[in-house]
C-alpha positions as CSV (number, residue, x, y, z in Angstrom):
1,M,8.2,336.6,-67.9
2,N,11.1,339.1,-67.9
3,E,14.4,337.8,-69.3
4,K,16.4,340.1,-67.0
5,C,14.5,339.3,-63.8
6,L,16.2,337.2,-61.2
7,F,13.0,335.6,-60.0
8,C,11.8,334.9,-63.5
9,K,15.0,333.1,-64.1
10,I,14.5,331.0,-60.9
11,I,10.9,330.2,-61.9
12,N,12.1,329.1,-65.4
13,G,14.8,326.9,-63.8
14,D,17.7,328.9,-65.2
15,I,18.9,329.5,-61.7
16,P,18.7,326.8,-59.1
17,S,16.6,327.2,-56.0
18,A,15.4,325.1,-53.0
19,K,11.8,324.8,-54.2
20,V,9.2,324.1,-51.6
21,Y,6.0,324.7,-53.6
22,E,4.8,325.1,-57.2
23,D,1.5,325.3,-58.9
24,E,0.1,327.0,-62.1
25,Y,0.3,330.5,-60.5
26,V,2.9,330.4,-57.8
27,Y,6.5,329.3,-57.2
28,A,8.0,329.2,-53.7
29,F,11.6,328.6,-52.5
30,R,13.8,329.0,-49.5
31,D,15.5,332.3,-49.1
32,I,19.3,332.1,-49.5
33,N,19.8,334.5,-46.6
34,P,17.2,333.4,-44.1
35,Q,16.2,335.7,-41.3
36,A,14.4,333.0,-39.3
37,P,14.4,329.2,-39.2
38,V,11.7,329.3,-41.9
39,H,12.2,332.0,-44.6
40,I,10.5,331.2,-47.9
41,L,9.9,333.5,-50.8
42,V,6.5,333.1,-52.5
43,V,6.5,334.5,-56.0
44,P,3.8,334.8,-58.7
45,K,4.8,333.1,-61.9
46,A,3.6,336.2,-63.9
47,H,6.1,339.0,-63.8
48,I,4.5,341.8,-61.7
49,G,7.1,344.4,-60.7
50,S,5.7,345.2,-57.3
51,A,2.6,345.6,-55.2
52,A,2.1,349.0,-56.9
53,E,1.5,347.2,-60.2
54,V,-1.3,344.9,-58.9
55,N,-4.5,345.5,-60.8
56,A,-7.8,343.8,-61.8
57,E,-6.1,341.8,-64.5
58,N,-3.3,340.3,-62.4
59,S,-4.7,340.3,-58.8
60,V,-5.6,336.6,-59.1
61,Y,-1.8,336.0,-58.7
62,V,-1.9,337.7,-55.3
63,A,-4.8,335.6,-54.2
64,K,-3.1,332.5,-55.3
65,C,0.1,333.5,-53.5
66,Y,-1.9,333.8,-50.2
67,E,-3.6,330.5,-50.8
68,A,-0.1,329.0,-51.3
69,I,1.2,330.7,-48.2
70,A,-1.4,329.0,-46.1
71,K,-0.5,325.6,-47.5
72,I,3.2,326.1,-47.2
73,A,2.9,327.4,-43.6
74,A,0.9,324.3,-42.7
75,A,3.4,322.0,-44.4
76,E,6.3,323.8,-42.5
77,G,4.5,323.2,-39.2
78,L,4.0,326.9,-38.5
79,D,0.9,326.2,-36.4
80,N,1.7,328.8,-33.8
81,G,2.0,331.7,-36.3
82,Y,4.2,333.3,-38.9
83,R,4.7,336.6,-40.7
84,V,4.1,337.6,-44.3
85,I,6.1,340.6,-45.6
86,N,6.0,342.4,-48.9
87,N,8.4,345.2,-49.7
88,C,7.3,347.6,-52.3
89,G,9.7,349.8,-54.2
90,E,13.2,350.9,-53.4
91,D,12.3,353.0,-50.3
92,G,10.2,350.0,-49.1
93,G,13.3,347.8,-49.2
94,Q,12.4,345.8,-52.4
95,S,15.6,344.5,-53.8
96,V,14.2,342.3,-56.6
97,M,11.6,344.1,-58.8
98,H,9.3,341.1,-59.0
99,L,6.4,341.0,-56.6
100,H,7.2,338.5,-53.8
101,F,6.1,337.7,-50.3
102,H,8.5,336.6,-47.5
103,L,7.0,333.8,-45.3
104,I,8.9,334.0,-42.1
105,G,8.5,331.8,-39.0
106,G,9.7,328.9,-36.9
107,M,10.5,331.1,-33.9
108,K,8.9,333.8,-31.7
109,L,9.0,336.9,-33.8
110,S,9.2,340.4,-32.3
111,E,6.1,342.6,-32.5
112,K,8.3,345.3,-34.0
113,I,8.6,345.2,-37.8
114,I,11.5,347.7,-38.0
């Protein structure tokens, strides 16, 4: 964990969140600025700065995030589809430097990403 990281503080319970899922590897909560009816952030419990830092030692957290995404999407009723987004680095639009995935759905999404 990183003491200065916003998501680490949320995972530790130091900052409140609307938790929707938690297991040994993953913490997921509702985005405070949702872009769709369902907008959930799925975060590994290990502090990994971004997708650029994923390696053989920590890639299990990415797999566990995707396993959790499937469970969360089913629980949220996203049977007709959803989008998973990861922003990597400043130019990629990453605002919190802790690897995370946006699970977005609950409406017909545009085929355009930007």
